[in-house]
C-alpha positions in Angstrom: 0.1 0.0 0.1 1.2 3.5 -0.6 2.4 5.9 1.9 2.1 9.5 2.2 3.7 12.2 4.8 1.5 15.2 5.7 2.7 18.2 7.4 0.7 19.6 10.2 1.1 23.4 10.6 -0.7 23.5 14.0 1.7 21.3 15.9 4.6 21.5 13.4 4.8 17.7 12.9 4.9 15.7 9.8 2.7 12.4 9.8 3.1 9.3 7.9 -0.2 7.4 6.5 -0.8 4.3 4.6 -3.3 4.7 1.8 -5.8 1.9 0.8 -8.0 2.6 -2.3 -11.4 0.9 -2.8 -14.2 1.2 -5.2 -17.6 2.8 -3.4 -20.7 1.0 -5.3 -23.1 3.8 -4.1 -20.8 6.7 -5.3 -19.6 4.6 -8.1 -16.1 5.9 -7.7 -12.8 5.0 -6.1 -12.4 6.4 -2.6 -9.3 6.1 0.0 -8.9 5.1 3.6 -5.9 6.7 5.2 -4.3 5.1 8.4 -2.0 6.7 10.6 1.5 4.6 10.9 3.8 6.9 12.1 5.2 10.4 12.6 8.7 11.7 11.3 11.4 12.6 14.1 12.4 16.2 13.1 15.9 15.8 14.2 16.8 12.3 12.5 14.3 12.5 9.7 13.4 8.8 10.7 9.8 7.6 11.0 8.7 6.8 14.6 5.7 4.4 14.6 2.7 4.7 16.2 1.2 2.0 18.3 -2.6 1.3 18.5 -3.8 4.2 20.8 -7.1 4.5 20.2 -9.4 5.5 23.3 -8.3 4.4 26.8 -10.2 1.5 28.1 -12.6 1.9 30.8 -11.3 0.6 34.2 -12.8 -2.7 35.0 -15.3 -2.2 38.0 -16.6 -4.9 40.0 -20.3 -5.3 40.0 -21.9 -3.7 42.9 -22.9 -6.1 45.6 -26.0 -5.5 47.1 -26.6 -7.0 50.5 -30.3 -6.3 50.8 -31.9 -7.8 53.8 -34.9 -10.2 53.1 -37.2 -7.3 54.4 -35.6 -5.0 51.8 -35.8 -7.5 49.0 -39.5 -8.4 49.8 -40.4 -4.5 49.4 -38.5 -4.4 46.2 -40.4 -7.4 44.7 -43.5 -6.0 46.2 -42.9 -2.6 44.3 -42.0 -4.6 41.2 -45.1 -6.7 41.1 -47.1 -3.3 41.8 -45.5 -1.9 38.8 -46.2 -4.7 36.8 -49.8 -4.8 37.5 -50.5 -1.4 36.7 -48.7 -1.5 33.7 -51.0 -4.3 32.6 -54.1 -2.2 34.0 -52.8 0.7 31.4 -52.5 -1.6 28.6 -55.9 -3.0 28.9 -57.0 0.6 29.1 -54.9 1.3 25.7 -56.2 -1.6 24.0 -60.0 -0.6 24.9 -59.3 2.9 23.9 -57.8 1.8 20.5 -60.8 -0.4 19.8 -63.1 2.5 20.6 -61.1 4.7 18.1 -61.3 2.3 15.6 -65.0 2.1 16.0 -65.4 6.1 15.9 -63.3 6.3 12.7 -65.8 3.6 11.0 -68.8 5.5 12.1 -67.3 8.7 10.8 -66.8 7.4 7.4 -70.4 6.1 7.4 -71.7 9.4 8.4 -69.6 11.2 5.6 -70.9 8.8 3.1 -74.5 9.5 4.2 -73.7 13.3 4.1 -72.4 13.3 0.6 -75.5 10.9 -0.5 -77.8 13.4 1.2 -76.2 16.4 -0.6 -76.5 14.5 -3.8 -80.1 13.9 -3.5 -80.9 17.5 -2.5 -78.9 19.0 -5.6 -79.3 16.5 -8.0 -75.6 16.8 -8.7 -74.4 13.7 -10.7 -70.9 14.5 -9.9 -71.4 13.9 -6.2 -73.0 10.8 -7.0 -69.9 9.7 -9.0 -67.6 10.5 -5.9 -69.4 8.0 -3.6 -68.9 5.2 -6.0 
């Protein structure tokens, strides 16, 4: 793979990159990916390889040990069960409201149809009759 050297004016350092070319099907053209492989030592002119830096790993923390007493555990379990019951009740209400909404929309469509039919009959307008069909 070809390498290239770029000079950074901000920190006055030359960086060495390895370039990989690939074809992008969406853009239908060739593109390139550059990977930093090192920097140039200003005194010697030699390349100093860079290691795999990336983001620093998070320190491993041990899981928190919850030493709950039996009474605290029972309270937490009771709260959890209460929340589950409330959720089931709210879901049942949501389902019932959804059914009512569908029935209301159905009735509204029927009323609109009847209004159009009534207007067509009142005004003897054949175009209004055609809209209903």
